[in-house]
LUMDOTI-84841 format. One record per residue (C-alpha): residue number from 0; residue in three letters; x, y, z. Coordinates in steps of 0.05 Angstrom, whole numbers, padded with zeros to 5 digits. Layout:
LUMDOTI-84841
NUM, ALA, X, Y, Z
...
This chain:
LUMDOTI-84841
0, UNK, 00209, 02647, 01361
1, UNK, 00155, 02614, 01313
2, UNK, 00099, 02590, 01347
3, UNK, 00056, 02530, 01311
4, UNK, -00017, 02533, 01325
5, UNK, -00027, 02461, 01334
6, UNK, 00024, 02439, 01374
7, UNK, 00085, 02395, 01364
8, UNK, 00038, 02335, 01382
9, UNK, -00017, 02350, 01338
10, UNK, 00039, 02362, 01288
11, UNK, 00073, 02301, 01289
12, UNK, 00008, 02266, 01289
13, UNK, -00004, 02298, 01222
14, UNK, 00047, 02281, 01187
15, UNK, 00049, 02208, 01205
16, UNK, -00024, 02213, 01179
17, UNK, -00005, 02236, 01113
18, UNK, 00032, 02176, 01102
19, UNK, 00016, 02103, 01068
20, UNK, 00069, 02062, 01080
21, UNK, 00086, 01991, 01067
22, UNK, 00123, 01937, 01108
23, UNK, 00151, 01870, 01103
24, UNK, 00111, 01803, 01117
25, UNK, 00045, 01771, 01124
26, UNK, 00030, 01798, 01190
27, UNK, 00026, 01870, 01221
28, UNK, 00101, 01890, 01245
29, UNK, 00095, 01911, 01316
30, UNK, 00127, 01979, 01293
31, UNK, 00070, 01994, 01251
32, UNK, 00020, 01975, 01306
33, UNK, 00050, 02030, 01344
34, UNK, 00045, 02078, 01288
35, UNK, -00022, 02067, 01283
36, UNK, -00030, 02078, 01354
37, UNK, 00007, 02143, 01337
38, UNK, -00025, 02178, 01283
39, UNK, -00010, 02141, 01221
40, UNK, -00072, 02142, 01175
41, UNK, -00059, 02087, 01117
42, UNK, -00020, 02022, 01109
43, UNK, -00003, 01997, 01041
44, UNK, -00008, 01934, 01016
45, UNK, 00035, 01893, 00967
46, UNK, 00049, 01827, 00935
47, UNK, 00097, 01796, 00989
48, UNK, 00045, 01819, 01042
49, UNK, -00005, 01767, 01015
50, UNK, -00004, 01698, 01019
51, UNK, -00085, 01674, 01018
52, UNK, -00149, 01714, 01018
53, UNK, -00158, 01687, 01092
54, UNK, -00086, 01703, 01106
55, UNK, -00097, 01781, 01087
56, UNK, -00169, 01784, 01119
57, UNK, -00136, 01768, 01181
58, UNK, -00078, 01816, 01169
59, UNK, -00130, 01877, 01152
60, UNK, -00167, 01855, 01222
61, UNK, -00101, 01862, 01269
62, UNK, -00093, 01930, 01225
63, UNK, -00165, 01950, 01242
64, UNK, -00163, 01929, 01320
65, UNK, -00109, 01981, 01330
66, UNK, -00140, 02033, 01288
67, UNK, -00220, 02030, 01262
68, UNK, -00214, 02083, 01208
69, UNK, -00151, 02061, 01180
70, UNK, -00143, 02063, 01104
71, UNK, -00117, 01996, 01078
72, UNK, -00091, 02009, 01005
73, UNK, -00068, 01960, 00952
74, UNK, -00049, 01967, 00883
75, UNK, -00099, 01920, 00851
76, UNK, -00120, 01933, 00779
77, UNK, -00137, 01867, 00754
78, UNK, -00102, 01840, 00696
79, UNK, -00025, 01843, 00689
80, UNK, -00022, 01888, 00755
81, UNK, -00043, 01845, 00814
82, UNK, -00029, 01839, 00890
83, UNK, -00079, 01796, 00905
84, UNK, -00065, 01737, 00868
85, UNK, 00013, 01758, 00845
86, UNK, 00025, 01676, 00855
87, UNK, -00026, 01656, 00806
88, UNK, -00041, 01712, 00761
89, UNK, -00116, 01749, 00766
90, UNK, -00178, 01722, 00759
91, UNK, -00198, 01785, 00720
92, UNK, -00184, 01815, 00651
93, UNK, -00146, 01881, 00654
94, UNK, -00166, 01948, 00632
95, UNK, -00147, 01934, 00558
96, UNK, -00186, 01869, 00551
97, UNK, -00244, 01911, 00585
98, UNK, -00242, 01973, 00531
99, UNK, -00231, 01921, 00476
100, UNK, -00299, 01890, 00490
101, UNK, -00329, 01966, 00505
102, UNK, -00380, 01938, 00546
103, UNK, -00392, 01989, 00607
104, UNK, -00444, 01943, 00645
105, UNK, -00383, 01895, 00637
106, UNK, -00333, 01931, 00656
107, UNK, -00373, 01959, 00722
108, UNK, -00391, 01887, 00742
109, UNK, -00320, 01862, 00742
110, UNK, -00300, 01923, 00780
111, UNK, -00354, 01901, 00836
112, UNK, -00333, 01841, 00835
113, UNK, -00264, 01858, 00845
114, UNK, -00281, 01910, 00897
115, UNK, -00327, 01859, 00937
116, UNK, -00262, 01805, 00956
117, UNK, -00218, 01869, 00962
118, UNK, -00277, 01886, 01016
119, UNK, -00285, 01809, 01043
120, UNK, -00210, 01822, 01050
121, UNK, -00205, 01887, 01089
122, UNK, -00182, 01924, 01040
123, UNK, -00212, 01992, 01025
124, UNK, -00173, 02029, 00981
125, UNK, -00154, 02013, 00918
126, UNK, -00104, 02051, 00878
127, UNK, -00138, 02039, 00810
128, UNK, -00168, 02043, 00762
129, UNK, -00115, 02072, 00708
130, UNK, -00145, 02130, 00664
131, UNK, -00088, 02140, 00624
132, UNK, -00103, 02144, 00553
133, UNK, -00051, 02102, 00517
134, UNK, -00035, 02145, 00464
135, UNK, 00038, 02125, 00452
136, UNK, 00038, 02046, 00429
137, UNK, 00108, 02054, 00454
138, UNK, 00094, 02062, 00532
139, UNK, 00136, 02017, 00566
140, UNK, 00102, 02016, 00628
141, UNK, 00024, 02038, 00613
142, UNK, -00001, 01991, 00557
143, UNK, -00043, 01939, 00575
144, UNK, -00074, 01974, 00633
145, UNK, -00100, 02031, 00594
146, UNK, -00174, 02015, 00570
147, UNK, -00145, 02044, 00501
148, UNK, -00127, 02098, 00461
149, UNK, -00191, 02135, 00447
150, UNK, -00206, 02185, 00498
151, UNK, -00283, 02177, 00504
152, UNK, -00266, 02105, 00510
153, UNK, -00227, 02108, 00569
154, UNK, -00268, 02157, 00605
155, UNK, -00331, 02111, 00603
156, UNK, -00298, 02051, 00620
157, UNK, -00261, 02090, 00676
158, UNK, -00321, 02125, 00714
159, UNK, -00357, 02050, 00706
160, UNK, -00295, 02021, 00741
161, UNK, -00308, 02076, 00796
162, UNK, -00377, 02068, 00805
163, UNK, -00368, 01987, 00804
164, UNK, -00306, 01993, 00851
165, UNK, -00343, 02043, 00903
166, UNK, -00409, 02008, 00897
167, UNK, -00370, 01953, 00937
168, UNK, -00350, 01998, 00998
169, UNK, -00278, 02001, 00965
170, UNK, -00251, 02075, 00949
171, UNK, -00225, 02079, 00881
172, UNK, -00154, 02118, 00867
173, UNK, -00156, 02135, 00796
174, UNK, -00093, 02147, 00762
175, UNK, -00044, 02166, 00738
176, UNK, -00064, 02244, 00736
177, UNK, -00050, 02287, 00688
178, UNK, -00046, 02230, 00646
179, UNK, 00011, 02180, 00637
180, UNK, -00006, 02147, 00565
181, UNK, 00040, 02196, 00519
182, UNK, 00104, 02169, 00550
183, UNK, 00161, 02127, 00525
184, UNK, 00199, 02125, 00593
185, UNK, 00178, 02085, 00658
186, UNK, 00175, 02139, 00716
187, UNK, 00199, 02076, 00766
188, UNK, 00272, 02090, 00719
189, UNK, 00267, 02171, 00703
190, UNK, 00232, 02221, 00696
191, UNK, 00176, 02217, 00631
192, UNK, 00165, 02295, 00591
193, UNK, 00100, 02306, 00559
194, UNK, 00111, 02361, 00504
195, UNK, 00025, 02368, 00492
196, UNK, 00002, 02433, 00493
197, UNK, -00061, 02454, 00544
198, UNK, -00119, 02442, 00492
199, UNK, -00083, 02371, 00473
200, UNK, -00080, 02353, 00545
201, UNK, -00149, 02378, 00561
202, UNK, -00176, 02345, 00495
203, UNK, -00135, 02280, 00509
204, UNK, -00111, 02264, 00578
205, UNK, -00155, 02298, 00627
206, UNK, -00224, 02277, 00593
207, UNK, -00223, 02210, 00636
208, UNK, -00205, 02235, 00694
209, UNK, -00265, 02288, 00692
210, UNK, -00301, 02225, 00679
211, UNK, -00280, 02201, 00743
212, UNK, -00295, 02267, 00782
213, UNK, -00366, 02267, 00759
214, UNK, -00367, 02187, 00779
215, UNK, -00346, 02203, 00848
216, UNK, -00279, 02181, 00858
217, UNK, -00257, 02185, 00934
218, UNK, -00186, 02190, 00908
219, UNK, -00136, 02213, 00854
220, UNK, -00065, 02186, 00847
221, UNK, -00006, 02236, 00814
222, UNK, 00034, 02219, 00762
223, UNK, 00117, 02229, 00764
224, UNK, 00115, 02267, 00697
225, UNK, 00135, 02328, 00670
226, UNK, 00092, 02366, 00627
227, UNK, 00125, 02436, 00609
228, UNK, 00058, 02466, 00580
229, UNK, 00029, 02464, 00662
230, UNK, 00096, 02476, 00694
231, UNK, 00161, 02475, 00660
232, UNK, 00207, 02456, 00721
233, UNK, 00169, 02407, 00768
234, UNK, 00136, 02340, 00753
235, UNK, 00062, 02335, 00768
236, UNK, 00075, 02304, 00842
237, UNK, 00111, 02365, 00865
238, UNK, 00067, 02426, 00824
239, UNK, 00026, 02467, 00850
240, UNK, 00001, 02479, 00779
241, UNK, -00015, 02411, 00768
242, UNK, -00048, 02388, 00841
243, UNK, -00075, 02454, 00864
244, UNK, -00084, 02495, 00807
245, UNK, -00112, 02438, 00752
246, UNK, -00127, 02383, 00795
247, UNK, -00168, 02421, 00856
248, UNK, -00190, 02485, 00811
249, UNK, -00272, 02495, 00802
250, UNK, -00286, 02472, 00737
251, UNK, -00305, 02549, 00728
252, UNK, -00231, 02566, 00727
253, UNK, -00209, 02506, 00678
254, UNK, -00200, 02457, 00737
255, UNK, -00226, 02396, 00751
256, UNK, -00255, 02412, 00812
257, UNK, -00232, 02351, 00853
258, UNK, -00244, 02347, 00930
259, UNK, -00231, 02284, 00944
260, UNK, -00154, 02249, 00966
261, UNK, -00096, 02269, 00930
262, UNK, -00047, 02201, 00940
263, UNK, 00025, 02214, 00907
264, UNK, 00059, 02152, 00866
265, UNK, 00108, 02117, 00891
266, UNK, 00152, 02167, 00919
267, UNK, 00218, 02114, 00914
268, UNK, 00207, 02116, 00844
269, UNK, 00266, 02145, 00811
270, UNK, 00233, 02200, 00777
271, UNK, 00228, 02229, 00845
272, UNK, 00275, 02197, 00880
273, UNK, 00339, 02210, 00837
274, UNK, 00323, 02284, 00841
275, UNK, 00297, 02311, 00901
276, UNK, 00294, 02241, 00947
277, UNK, 00242, 02212, 00983
278, UNK, 00244, 02266, 01042
279, UNK, 00249, 02326, 01007
280, UNK, 00200, 02304, 00955
281, UNK, 00145, 02293, 01005
282, UNK, 00144, 02357, 01023
283, UNK, 00148, 02389, 00969
284, UNK, 00089, 02346, 00948
285, UNK, 00043, 02361, 01007
286, UNK, 00057, 02428, 00997
287, UNK, 00031, 02425, 00919
288, UNK, -00037, 02399, 00944
289, UNK, -00019, 02323, 00954
290, UNK, -00052, 02297, 01017
291, UNK, -00025, 02217, 01018
292, UNK, 00047, 02196, 01003
293, UNK, 00052, 02131, 00977
294, UNK, 00121, 02094, 00996
295, UNK, 00126, 02022, 01007
296, UNK, 00135, 01986, 00944
297, UNK, 00211, 01989, 00948
298, UNK, 00229, 02019, 01022
299, UNK, 00185, 01985, 01074
300, UNK, 00222, 01992, 01148
301, UNK, 00200, 02034, 01194
302, UNK, 00264, 02066, 01188
303, UNK, 00231, 02099, 01123
304, UNK, 00166, 02113, 01163
305, UNK, 00209, 02162, 01213
306, UNK, 00249, 02195, 01155
307, UNK, 00181, 02222, 01127
308, UNK, 00149, 02240, 01190
309, UNK, 00211, 02278, 01215
310, UNK, 00215, 02307, 01136
311, UNK, 00155, 02343, 01146
312, UNK, 00154, 02371, 01211
313, UNK, 00218, 02397, 01196
314, UNK, 00188, 02433, 01123
315, UNK, 00136, 02449, 01174
316, UNK, 00186, 02487, 01220
317, UNK, 00229, 02514, 01167
318, UNK, 00167, 02548, 01130
319, UNK, 00180, 02504, 01073
320, UNK, 00111, 02464, 01081
321, UNK, 00050, 02514, 01110
322, UNK, 00021, 02477, 01179
323, UNK, -00047, 02488, 01149
324, UNK, -00032, 02458, 01088
325, UNK, -00011, 02393, 01129
326, UNK, -00068, 02389, 01178
327, UNK, -00116, 02402, 01112
328, UNK, -00081, 02340, 01080
329, UNK, -00095, 02300, 01139
330, UNK, -00156, 02319, 01155
331, UNK, -00174, 02288, 01084
332, UNK, -00142, 02228, 01106
333, UNK, -00187, 02221, 01158
334, UNK, -00246, 02237, 01126
335, UNK, -00237, 02186, 01073
336, UNK, -00222, 02139, 01130
337, UNK, -00282, 02155, 01154
338, UNK, -00322, 02139, 01100
339, UNK, -00279, 02072, 01090
340, UNK, -00310, 02052, 01163
341, UNK, -00378, 02061, 01153
342, UNK, -00386, 02037, 01077
343, UNK, -00321, 01992, 01069
344, UNK, -00304, 01920, 01101
345, UNK, -00335, 01852, 01109
346, UNK, -00408, 01876, 01114
347, UNK, -00400, 01913, 01059
348, UNK, -00378, 01847, 01015
349, UNK, -00443, 01808, 01045
350, UNK, -00498, 01865, 01014
351, UNK, -00466, 01844, 00937
352, UNK, -00478, 01776, 00903
353, UNK, -00414, 01738, 00882
354, UNK, -00398, 01738, 00816
355, UNK, -00347, 01688, 00807
356, UNK, -00346, 01681, 00737
357, UNK, -00348, 01744, 00714
358, UNK, -00276, 01756, 00696
359, UNK, -00270, 01693, 00657
360, UNK, -00337, 01714, 00623
361, UNK, -00306, 01779, 00604
362, UNK, -00237, 01747, 00579
363, UNK, -00274, 01708, 00531
364, UNK, -00305, 01764, 00505
365, UNK, -00243, 01810, 00497
366, UNK, -00207, 01759, 00449
367, UNK, -00196, 01774, 00382
368, UNK, -00178, 01717, 00330
369, UNK, -00152, 01723, 00270
370, UNK, -00153, 01654, 00228
371, UNK, -00096, 01644, 00170
372, UNK, -00120, 01621, 00101
373, UNK, -00124, 01551, 00119
374, UNK, -00179, 01521, 00150
375, UNK, -00160, 01520, 00232
376, UNK, -00153, 01452, 00258
377, UNK, -00145, 01445, 00331
378, UNK, -00086, 01404, 00354
379, UNK, -00100, 01330, 00373
380, UNK, -00044, 01314, 00419
381, UNK, 00007, 01353, 00461
382, UNK, 00041, 01416, 00434
383, UNK, 00099, 01463, 00452
384, UNK, 00096, 01525, 00484
385, UNK, 00143, 01573, 00463
386, UNK, 00141, 01636, 00509
387, UNK, 00185, 01692, 00483
388, UNK, 00186, 01737, 00547
389, UNK, 00217, 01812, 00548
390, UNK, 00231, 01844, 00612
391, UNK, 00175, 01857, 00655
392, UNK, 00160, 01933, 00677
393, UNK, 00170, 01941, 00761
394, UNK, 00091, 01958, 00762
395, UNK, 00077, 01891, 00736
396, UNK, 00136, 01852, 00769
397, UNK, 00164, 01786, 00747
398, UNK, 00128, 01747, 00801
399, UNK, 00066, 01731, 00768
400, UNK, 00062, 01675, 00728
401, UNK, 00026, 01686, 00650
402, UNK, 00014, 01658, 00581
403, UNK, -00021, 01599, 00561
404, UNK, 00028, 01535, 00577
405, UNK, -00007, 01525, 00641
406, UNK, -00070, 01518, 00616
407, UNK, -00058, 01476, 00561
408, UNK, -00020, 01422, 00599
409, UNK, -00085, 01409, 00631
410, UNK, -00123, 01403, 00565
411, UNK, -00069, 01370, 00532
412, UNK, -00033, 01325, 00572
413, UNK, 00038, 01325, 00549
414, UNK, 00049, 01393, 00531
415, UNK, 00114, 01425, 00539
416, UNK, 00140, 01501, 00547
417, UNK, 00203, 01537, 00543
418, UNK, 00214, 01611, 00555
419, UNK, 00258, 01654, 00510
420, UNK, 00280, 01725, 00531
421, UNK, 00324, 01782, 00492
422, UNK, 00390, 01749, 00523
423, UNK, 00370, 01675, 00491
424, UNK, 00375, 01707, 00420
425, UNK, 00436, 01747, 00433
426, UNK, 00471, 01684, 00471
427, UNK, 00447, 01640, 00402
428, UNK, 00482, 01686, 00364
429, UNK, 00548, 01686, 00399
430, UNK, 00543, 01608, 00392
431, UNK, 00533, 01603, 00318
432, UNK, 00581, 01663, 00308
433, UNK, 00526, 01694, 00269
434, UNK, 00500, 01765, 00264
435, UNK, 00431, 01745, 00275
436, UNK, 00411, 01704, 00330
437, UNK, 00343, 01686, 00316
438, UNK, 00357, 01625, 00262
439, UNK, 00397, 01595, 00314
440, UNK, 00345, 01608, 00374
441, UNK, 00289, 01572, 00332
442, UNK, 00336, 01516, 00311
443, UNK, 00328, 01505, 00388
444, UNK, 00263, 01518, 00391
445, UNK, 00240, 01476, 00331
446, UNK, 00279, 01416, 00368
447, UNK, 00248, 01417, 00430
448, UNK, 00181, 01421, 00397
449, UNK, 00193, 01354, 00351
450, UNK, 00136, 01337, 00312
451, UNK, 00084, 01378, 00365
452, UNK, 00049, 01438, 00341
453, UNK, 00084, 01500, 00367
454, UNK, 00044, 01553, 00398
455, UNK, 00080, 01617, 00398
456, UNK, 00064, 01663, 00454
457, UNK, 00088, 01740, 00459
458, UNK, 00079, 01802, 00492
459, UNK, 00086, 01873, 00462
460, UNK, 00117, 01843, 00403
461, UNK, 00111, 01914, 00358
462, UNK, 00163, 01936, 00414
463, UNK, 00209, 01884, 00413
464, UNK, 00253, 01874, 00353
465, UNK, 00293, 01817, 00377
466, UNK, 00214, 01778, 00390
467, UNK, 00191, 01796, 00321
468, UNK, 00250, 01770, 00289
469, UNK, 00246, 01704, 00325
470, UNK, 00170, 01701, 00312
471, UNK, 00179, 01721, 00242
472, UNK, 00239, 01667, 00232
473, UNK, 00194, 01610, 00269
474, UNK, 00134, 01624, 00224
475, UNK, 00177, 01616, 00160
476, UNK, 00199, 01544, 00184
477, UNK, 00126, 01528, 00218
478, UNK, 00071, 01562, 00183
479, UNK, 00023, 01527, 00227
480, UNK, 00043, 01551, 00290
481, UNK, -00010, 01595, 00329
482, UNK, 00005, 01657, 00359
483, UNK, -00024, 01685, 00416
484, UNK, -00009, 01757, 00433
485, UNK, -00016, 01779, 00510
486, UNK, 00009, 01853, 00499
487, UNK, -00020, 01914, 00464
488, UNK, -00047, 01876, 00394
489, UNK, -00010, 01933, 00357
490, UNK, 00031, 01885, 00299
491, UNK, -00010, 01855, 00243
492, UNK, -00036, 01785, 00256
493, UNK, 00001, 01728, 00237
494, UNK, 00008, 01646, 00237
495, UNK, -00041, 01599, 00225
496, UNK, -00083, 01625, 00279
497, UNK, -00078, 01688, 00323
498, UNK, -00104, 01706, 00382
499, UNK, -00101, 01777, 00421
500, UNK, -00113, 01770, 00490
501, UNK, -00101, 01849, 00508
502, UNK, -00077, 01817, 00572
503, UNK, -00040, 01771, 00612
504, UNK, -00082, 01755, 00663
505, UNK, -00092, 01681, 00681
506, UNK, -00162, 01681, 00657
507, UNK, -00136, 01701, 00587
508, UNK, -00093, 01651, 00586
509, UNK, -00155, 01609, 00601
510, UNK, -00196, 01641, 00549
511, UNK, -00134, 01631, 00496
512, UNK, -00124, 01552, 00511
513, UNK, -00200, 01550, 00505
514, UNK, -00206, 01577, 00433
515, UNK, -00137, 01530, 00421
516, UNK, -00170, 01468, 00436
517, UNK, -00230, 01479, 00395
518, UNK, -00272, 01498, 00451
519, UNK, -00310, 01566, 00473
520, UNK, -00293, 01624, 00414
521, UNK, -00279, 01687, 00432
522, UNK, -00320, 01745, 00408
């Protein structure tokens, strides 16, 4: 008969401690409060849980009344990925915009103000920043979430972001280890594979993570990616070679020497759940060296928590997960919770001077403006905004508004707007009984615009042939069109005025609208 050193009750409590679940609603459900009392160490906050800063502060106070060292985590990168401002768009530009400015003091100031606002709301763990080197411009899930494609630039801004966030008492969770930048597949949907050798990995992907560890990042998030040079069979989240052997190993042994909390990316993502299931995947992740299981972006009920708790206990009893490894993981969660209890919360926020304009200031500096051959004349009256919109990836979501239309409508009353997607191009082709839909679609755009100046808003136009075709057709008909690229600025600039914002945060749209109307100029 197997004897467990710590007893069944302790085993169950440790299994709960390593979970970071989500929930539905804007107040804490009874089941969540009950599980906190039983040992649950963390709670994840998603956009569905946030209505306002005041409401979020009340929610986190409710959680903390049940357990004062609870880790309250959120996926708040700023820029395109925001949960705090999911309904309005972020007050902070994202990483690519900060990397375009390349002022580490500014990056640190932005992260400090973001951390201050999180701490004021009672959030003490941010699943950010992204330290991925966006070496593949066709990456469908990283893109503007990365500081850039140069490892040195990404490293110095990752370190600055960690310092800024943690100076406000909010633990940084640097992601997605060992690097999600060189992928052409979104791990929300399938398992990406990176066929880089170990030397390339060390010289490119790992450089920002080493900088984050040196800067004192409290947590690191693993990526659901396969790197055959590191582990030919298991994705990094489930790989002892990646987590225990690379991230934890001392620098003298070629590792990063990280001693903090290792958090998994969302376990319901298809890269893990499709091949392993979330129960087996969670047990494999803890055995490999992860300390906390992130789940709740899609599965947000009590049953999920109980399934994962019981799966971890069963894995220990079956000899598949060493009891000592689970106990170590739970202890690391509690250690960070203790740090957050003393360093974070509203008290930490009170010690930092608010900087409400730092986000807009950074967004203005991030603009890259290219003027056409003729001098640009700002519109004298209302414009028409044609937003060519790709399908949003799951990390960004489709709930958050983006673009320049709202701000231009405020500045230029009478401004109109319409959104066009790939399906609109296909339907235009079908209606016109033509091989190409762009001419028919653009005829509709011209009809809607009438005599108003057109502002075309695109997002990663280099990745979407339908979008590039529609934009080319529009520019041929109306060369005075203003083009605003709110994704990765990879395609050559076009239009009478081309503005690259390096992200689609609300403040990026505000900054672009200022330039369109002849106001504040970008850098």
